[in-house]
N, C-alpha and C positions, 0 to 999 in steps of 0.2 A: 633782173633775174626773176626766177619763179617765186611766187608767193603762196601762202596758205597751204603749204605742203605739196604743191604741184611739182612735178618733175617732167622731164622730156616725154615720158610715157603718158603724161596727161594731155598732150596735144591732140587736137581733133585729127590732124594729119601729121605724121612723123616727118623727121628730117630725112632727105635723100641726098647722098653725096656722090658726085660723078667726077671723073677726071678725063682730061684730054687723052685720046687714044695714042698709044705708042709704047714700045718696049725697048727702044734704043736709048743709049746714053743721052740724056737730055733732061730738061726741066719741063714738067707738065703742070697745067693749072688744075686745081681741085676746086669744084664749085658746089657748095651746099645749096639746097633749094627745097621747096615743097612744104615746109612746115606751115601749118595753119591752125589757128585757134581763135575762137570768138573773144577770149579774154585777154589776148596779147597782140601787140604789134611786133612782128618779127622781121628782122633784117639779117643779112648774111655777110660774111667776109670771106673772099676767096683766099686760097693759099697755094703754095707751090709744092709739088712732089718731084724730087730729084733722083734720077737714076745715074749713078756714077760708074765709071769703068772699074772692073775688078783688077786689082794688082795682086802680085804673089803674096804680099804680106797683109793686104787689107781688102775686105769685101764690105763695101759700105753702100747702103741704101739709106738715104735720109729723107725724112718728111718734115717739112716746116710745119710747126703747129698752127692749127686754125684757132684764131682768137675765139674766146667765148662767144656764143651766139648772143645777140642783143635782143632781149625781150623787154617790153615795157607794157604797163597796163594795170 
């Protein structure tokens, strides 16, 4: 995690998150990238974004949580 009061906004280059293109009912991969800082080694974990079909009683869009970014240093 961050140390000495650092936060994500302290990074030299912030995190960018993209997902696979698509609007149809399906599961799409979300990929974080881009974060850079001279004081941290940064790695990322991908996650899934799922669009489900709308039913009369349920409108559900769910996003699987992205595990915490892993910072060390």
